[in-house]
C-alpha positions in Angstrom: 0.8 24.9 -16.0 0.8 22.5 -19.0 -1.7 23.1 -21.8 -3.1 19.7 -22.4 -5.0 18.8 -25.5 -8.7 18.0 -24.9 -9.8 14.6 -26.1 -11.8 14.8 -29.4 -13.4 12.3 -31.8 -10.1 11.8 -33.7 -8.4 10.7 -30.5 -11.2 8.3 -29.6 -11.0 6.8 -33.0 -7.3 6.3 -32.7 -7.8 4.5 -29.3 -10.5 2.3 -30.7 -8.2 1.3 -33.6 -5.5 0.3 -31.0 -7.5 -1.7 -28.5 -10.9 -2.4 -30.2 -14.1 -0.5 -30.0 -15.6 -2.4 -27.0 -12.5 -1.5 -24.9 -12.9 2.3 -25.1 -15.4 4.0 -22.9 -16.2 7.7 -22.7 -18.8 10.2 -21.3 -21.6 8.6 -19.3 -20.4 5.1 -20.1 -17.5 5.5 -17.6 -18.4 4.1 -14.2 -18.2 6.4 -11.2 -15.7 4.0 -9.6 -13.0 5.3 -12.1 -13.3 8.8 -10.8 -11.7 8.0 -7.4 -9.8 5.4 -5.4 -10.7 3.4 -2.3 -10.7 6.3 0.1 -12.4 8.8 -2.2 -11.0 12.0 -0.9 -10.4 13.5 -4.4 -12.3 12.7 -7.5 -12.3 13.5 -11.3 -13.4 11.5 -14.3 -11.1 10.6 -17.2 -12.2 11.9 -20.6 -11.7 8.4 -22.0 -11.2 5.0 -20.3 -9.1 2.4 -22.3 -8.8 -1.3 -21.2 -5.4 -2.3 -22.4 -4.1 -5.9 -22.9 -0.4 -5.8 -23.8 2.8 -3.7 -23.9 2.4 -2.8 -27.6 -1.0 -1.2 -27.0 0.3 0.8 -24.1 3.4 1.9 -26.1 1.3 3.0 -29.0 -1.1 5.0 -26.8 1.8 6.6 -24.9 3.5 7.6 -28.1 0.3 9.2 -29.4 -0.4 10.9 -26.1 3.2 12.3 -26.0 3.0 13.6 -29.5 -0.3 15.3 -28.8 0.3 16.3 -25.1 -2.6 14.4 -23.7 -2.4 13.5 -19.9 -2.4 9.7 -19.1 -3.1 7.9 -15.9 -2.6 4.1 -15.4 -4.9 2.3 -13.0 -5.2 -1.2 -11.6 -7.8 -2.2 -9.1 -8.3 1.3 -7.7 -7.6 0.2 -4.1 -5.2 3.1 -3.3 -5.8 5.5 -0.5 -4.1 8.8 -1.6 -5.7 9.6 -4.9 -2.7 8.4 -6.9 -4.8 6.9 -9.7 -7.3 9.8 -10.0 -7.1 11.6 -13.4 -6.9 15.1 -12.1 -6.6 16.6 -15.6 -9.0 14.2 -17.4 -7.3 12.8 -20.5 -6.8 9.0 -21.0 -7.0 6.4 -18.2 -5.4 3.1 -19.1 -6.8 0.3 -17.0 -4.4 -2.7 -16.7 -6.5 -5.3 -14.9 -7.0 -7.3 -18.1 -3.2 -7.7 -18.4 -3.4 -10.5 -15.8 -1.3 -13.3 -17.1 1.4 -15.2 -15.1 4.0 -15.6 -17.8 6.7 -17.8 -16.2 7.6 -19.6 -13.0 11.4 -20.1 -12.9 12.0 -22.6 -10.1 15.8 -22.6 -10.7 16.2 -18.9 -10.3 13.2 -18.6 -7.9 11.5 -15.9 -10.0 7.9 -15.3 -11.2 7.4 -13.2 -14.3 3.9 -11.7 -14.7 1.8 -8.8 -16.0 0.8 -5.9 -13.8 -2.9 -6.8 -13.5 -2.3 -10.0 -11.6 -3.9 -9.7 -8.1 -1.9 -10.2 -5.0 -4.2 -13.0 -3.8 -3.6 -14.8 -7.1 0.2 -14.6 -6.7 0.1 -16.0 -3.2 -2.1 -18.9 -4.2 -0.1 -19.8 -7.4 3.3 -19.8 -5.8 2.2 -21.7 -2.7 0.9 -24.5 -5.0 4.6 -24.9 -6.0 5.8 -24.7 -2.4 7.2 -21.2 -3.0 6.5 -17.9 -1.2 6.1 -14.2 -2.2 6.6 -12.4 1.1 5.1 -8.9 0.7 1.7 -9.0 2.4 -0.3 -5.7 2.2 -3.7 -5.9 3.8 -5.6 -5.4 0.5 -5.3 -8.7 -1.3 -7.4 -7.6 -4.3 -4.8 -5.0 -5.3 -2.8 -5.6 -8.5 0.9 -6.3 -8.4 1.3 -3.2 -10.7 -0.3 -1.1 -7.9 1.9 -2.7 -5.3 5.0 -2.0 -7.3 3.9 1.6 -7.9 3.5 2.3 -4.2 6.3 0.0 -2.9 3.6 -1.7 -0.8 4.7 -3.1 2.5 2.3 -5.0 4.7 2.5 -7.2 7.8 5.5 -9.4 7.0 7.9 -6.4 6.4 9.5 -6.7 9.8 11.2 -10.0 8.8 11.0 -10.0 5.0 11.0 -6.4 3.8 8.8 -4.7 1.3 7.8 -4.9 -2.4 11.0 -3.2 -3.6 13.1 -6.0 -2.1 11.3 -8.6 -4.3 11.3 -6.8 -7.7 14.2 -8.2 -9.7 13.2 -6.8 -13.1 10.7 -4.6 -14.8 9.5 -3.9 -18.4 8.3 -0.3 -18.5 6.7 1.9 -21.1 8.1 5.5 -20.8 6.0 8.6 -21.4 7.2 8.9 -25.0 6.1 5.3 -25.7 9.6 3.8 -25.6 9.8 0.3 -24.0 12.7 -0.3 -21.6 13.8 -3.3 -19.6 15.2 -2.6 -16.1 17.0 -5.2 -14.0 16.4 -8.8 -14.7 16.8 -12.2 -13.1 20.3 -11.4 -11.7 20.7 -11.4 -8.0 23.3 -8.6 -7.8 23.6 -5.5 -9.9 26.1 -2.7 -9.5 25.7 -1.4 -13.1 25.1 2.4 -12.7 22.0 4.1 -11.3 19.1 1.7 -10.4 16.3 3.0 -12.6 14.3 -0.1 -11.6 14.3 1.1 -8.0 13.2 4.6 -9.1 10.1 3.1 -10.9 9.2 1.1 -7.7 7.3 3.6 -5.5 6.9 6.2 -8.2 3.1 5.9 -8.3 2.8 5.8 -12.1 4.5 9.2 -12.6 7.7 8.0 -14.4 6.6 5.0 -16.5 3.9 2.3 -16.8 4.9 -1.2 -15.6 3.9 -3.8 -18.2 5.8 -6.8 -16.9 7.6 -7.7 -13.6 10.1 -10.3 -12.5 9.5 -11.1 -8.8 11.9 -12.8 -6.4 10.5 -15.8 -4.6 11.5 -17.7 -1.5 11.0 -21.4 -0.5 7.7 -21.7 1.4 8.1 -21.9 5.2 6.4 -25.2 6.2 5.0 -24.0 9.6 3.4 -20.8 10.8 1.8 -20.0 14.1 0.4 -16.7 15.5 0.2 -15.4 19.0 -2.5 -13.0 20.1 -1.3 -11.2 23.3 -3.6 -8.9 25.3 -2.2 -6.0 27.4 -3.8 -3.6 29.9 -3.1 -0.6 27.7 -1.5 0.4 24.4 1.6 1.8 26.0 2.5 -1.5 27.7 1.8 -3.3 24.4 3.9 -1.0 22.2 6.8 -0.8 24.7 7.1 -4.6 24.3 8.0 -4.3 20.6 11.7 -3.3 20.9 12.2 -6.0 23.5 10.7 -8.6 21.1 12.9 -7.3 18.3 16.0 -7.6 20.5 15.2 -11.2 21.4 16.7 -13.9 19.3 13.3 -15.0 18.0 12.4 -12.6 15.2 8.6 -12.7 14.3 7.4 -12.5 10.7 4.9 -9.9 11.8 4.2 -7.7 14.8 0.8 -6.0 14.6 -0.8 -3.8 17.2 -4.5 -3.3 17.6 -6.9 -1.6 20.0 -10.2 -2.8 21.4 -12.2 -0.2 19.5 -11.0 -1.4 16.1 -11.5 -5.1 17.0 -15.1 -4.4 18.1 -15.7 -2.6 14.7 -14.3 -5.6 12.8 -16.6 -8.0 14.8 -19.6 -5.9 14.0 -18.6 -5.5 10.3 -17.9 -9.3 9.8 -20.6 -10.6 12.1 -18.3 -12.9 13.9 -16.4 -12.9 17.2 -12.7 -12.3 17.8 -11.0 -14.8 20.2 -10.8 -12.1 22.9 -12.0 -8.5 23.0 -11.8 -7.8 26.8 -8.5 -5.9 26.8 -7.7 -2.4 25.6 -4.7 -3.4 23.5 -3.2 -6.4 21.7 -0.1 -7.5 19.8 -0.6 -10.0 17.1 2.6 -11.9 16.2 3.4 -14.5 13.6 6.3 -16.9 13.5 7.2 -19.0 10.5 9.9 -21.6 9.8 10.6 -25.0 8.4 9.8 -27.1 11.4 7.2 -27.0 14.2 10.1 -27.3 16.7 11.8 -24.2 15.4 8.6 -22.2 15.4 7.6 -23.3 18.9 11.0 -22.5 20.2 10.7 -18.9 18.8 7.2 -18.2 20.0 7.9 -19.6 23.5 10.8 -17.2 24.0 8.5 -14.3 23.0 5.4 -15.5 24.9 7.5 -15.9 28.2 9.1 -12.5 27.6 5.7 -10.8 27.2 4.1 -12.5 30.2 7.1 -11.4 32.3 6.7 -7.8 31.1 3.0 -7.5 31.8 1.0 -9.3 29.2 -2.4 -10.5 30.5 -2.4 -13.7 28.6 -1.1 -15.4 25.4 -3.5 -17.0 23.0 -1.9 -19.5 20.5 -3.5 -19.1 17.1 -2.8 -22.5 15.5 -6.2 -24.0 14.6 -7.9 -23.1 11.3 -10.9 -21.7 13.1 -8.8 -19.3 15.3 -6.6 -18.3 12.3 -9.7 -17.4 10.3 -11.2 -15.4 13.2 -8.0 -13.4 13.9 -6.8 -12.8 10.4 -10.1 -12.1 8.8 -10.7 -9.5 11.5 -7.2 -8.0 10.9 -7.8 -7.9 7.2 -11.1 -6.1 7.7 -9.9 -3.3 10.0 -9.9 -0.6 7.3 -13.3 -1.6 5.9 -14.7 -1.9 9.4 -13.6 1.6 10.3 -14.9 3.0 7.0 -18.3 1.4 7.6 -18.5 2.9 11.1 -18.4 6.5 10.0 -19.7 8.9 7.4 -16.3 9.9 6.0 -12.7 9.4 6.9 -9.1 10.1 6.0 -5.9 8.3 6.8 -2.5 9.2 8.2 0.0 6.5 7.1 3.1 7.7 9.0 6.1 5.7 9.8 8.2 6.4 12.9 11.2 4.7 14.5 10.0 1.6 16.3 10.8 3.0 19.8 8.6 6.0 19.1 5.4 4.1 18.1 3.9 4.4 21.7 4.7 8.2 21.8 2.8 8.7 18.5 -0.2 6.6 19.5 -0.4 8.4 22.9 -0.4 11.7 21.0 -3.3 10.7 18.8 -5.3 10.0 22.0 -4.5 13.5 23.2 -5.7 14.9 19.9 -8.9 12.9 20.2 -9.7 14.6 23.5 -8.5 18.0 22.5 -10.5 18.2 19.2 -13.4 15.9 20.2 -12.9 13.7 17.1 -12.6 9.9 16.8 -9.1 8.7 15.8 -8.9 4.9 15.7 -5.6 3.3 14.7 -3.8 0.0 14.1 -0.6 -0.9 12.3 2.7 -2.6 11.9 4.4 -2.1 15.3 7.4 -4.2 14.1 8.4 -1.6 11.5 6.8 1.5 13.0 4.2 2.0 10.2 1.0 3.3 11.7 -2.5 3.5 10.1 -4.3 6.3 11.9 -7.9 7.2 10.8 -9.7 10.5 11.4 -13.4 9.9 11.4 -16.1 12.5 10.5 -19.0 10.8 12.3 -21.7 13.5 13.0 -19.5 16.6 12.3 -20.9 19.1 9.8 -18.8 19.9 6.7 -17.2 23.1 8.1 -16.2 21.4 11.4 -14.9 18.4 9.6 -12.6 20.4 7.2 -11.2 22.4 10.1 -10.6 19.5 12.5 -9.3 17.2 9.8 -6.7 19.7 8.5 -5.7 20.8 12.0 -5.3 17.2 13.2 -3.4 16.2 10.1 -1.0 19.1 10.5 -0.3 18.3 14.1 0.2 14.5 13.5 2.6 15.0 10.6 4.5 17.6 12.7 4.7 15.1 15.5 6.0 12.4 13.1 8.7 14.9 12.1 9.6 15.5 15.7 9.9 11.7 16.2 12.1 11.5 13.1 9.4 9.7 11.1 8.2 10.1 7.5 4.9 11.0 5.8 4.1 7.6 4.3 5.2 4.1 5.2 3.5 2.2 2.4 0.4 3.9 0.9 2.4 6.5 -1.0 1.9 10.2 -1.5 -0.4 10.5 -4.6 -2.3 13.7 -4.5 -3.6 13.8 -0.9 -0.3 13.8 1.0 1.9 16.0 -1.3 1.8 19.2 0.8 3.0 17.2 3.9 5.9 15.7 2.0 6.9 19.1 0.5 7.0 20.5 4.0 9.0 17.7 5.4 11.6 17.3 2.7 12.1 21.0 1.8 12.8 22.6 -1.5 16.2 21.2 -2.3 15.1 17.6 -2.0 11.9 18.3 -3.9 13.8 20.0 -6.7 15.8 16.8 -7.2 12.6 14.7 -7.3 11.1 17.1 -9.9 14.3 16.9 -11.9 13.9 13.1 -12.0 10.3 13.5 -13.1 11.3 15.9 -15.8 14.1 13.6 -17.1 11.6 10.8 -17.5 8.6 12.9 -18.6 9.6 16.3 -20.0 6.0 17.0 -21.2 4.6 16.1 -17.8 1.8 13.9 -19.3 2.1 10.8 -17.1 -0.1 11.1 -14.0 0.4 14.9 -13.6 -0.2 16.6 -10.3 1.0 13.7 -8.2 3.8 13.0 -5.7 6.4 15.8 -6.3 4.2 18.4 -8.2 
């Protein structure tokens, strides 16, 4: 166990000298929001909160923390779901949301250079104004790009376009000792030794702090149409997914949703979904450069689904329908959260042809343990978001059932050759499940990487591999 230095007045004076007195908060001045993330399963306050503005400030603070063995956690918008930004050991929290400048749009190399505090929604709006496209599309649009990079966020378009790692060309990173390094760049190919850039992506702030990113962009597809397809049950819906993938028309996104979650979203938003009469739905999006191309693709898939048992096909092409469908899909997490007293999430990923088996298993667990387990997710890439809801359970029942159901679901994902997390990361909450799945040899390699970057273990200690 590391012996970390406790923050004292001398440390606070140093931090004020670096960033300015009004950017350093401590004691009762630190808002409760900074003690937890979006899901709130684990909480602890930092001893001091510092709002940073540039690489130099972060470098100076990390150098000081390293010399004095003070733990440091970097935080963006705090929209994570696994406790990755919670300062378990107190110490210094560096908030990067004020590092929110877009620095360069390079239309020749199709790259965007920006700071970590820029929000995902701002990136999408900015590049679309220049007829460009940043494909990663996590559900939480108020997340920062730094947080997306730290968790290798995926989202709905991953089935066609991939995940955050596929769009990070270069990073500027402050290491735990305060040294600043540049990893990758604007080059398209790189076969020059180990890819340290790709180690930083998905490391959840345990190896270094991202202070600048160069993102890869694509030309903006000119047309986009969605299909909402109802099925009699979730099995029939999910069994369609491999058949859709095998067709020559590859959708941008293939989402699955169940009636229970749609009704929760309707109640939460106070507006109606185009259809809520069926038990299960697939929501597909197609994009391309001409309406003819997009129509050709979605007609192939629509006819295939109708032939294989779909009850109907709703074309989502008007602004009103797009708003009702996608605002509901974007609100699923918040709607489930609002429907219960407490919840936790299982963010597993399984092979696409095993999605139906896993969802069927969650229904069995619902009955066996008499606990509500709504779900939705990215059927196209096998990433499922499964929520265990406390509802009226007392604390003792909740702890028992939650742990038992989690253990069984992660065991099932292993049986189906899946993994613990598809896009939300490991953080603090999911470590034990990852340790069990990967085994000691794999974990010792991860700990060796952590030790090489951070020999004093001051950067986000207690997360991911520890």
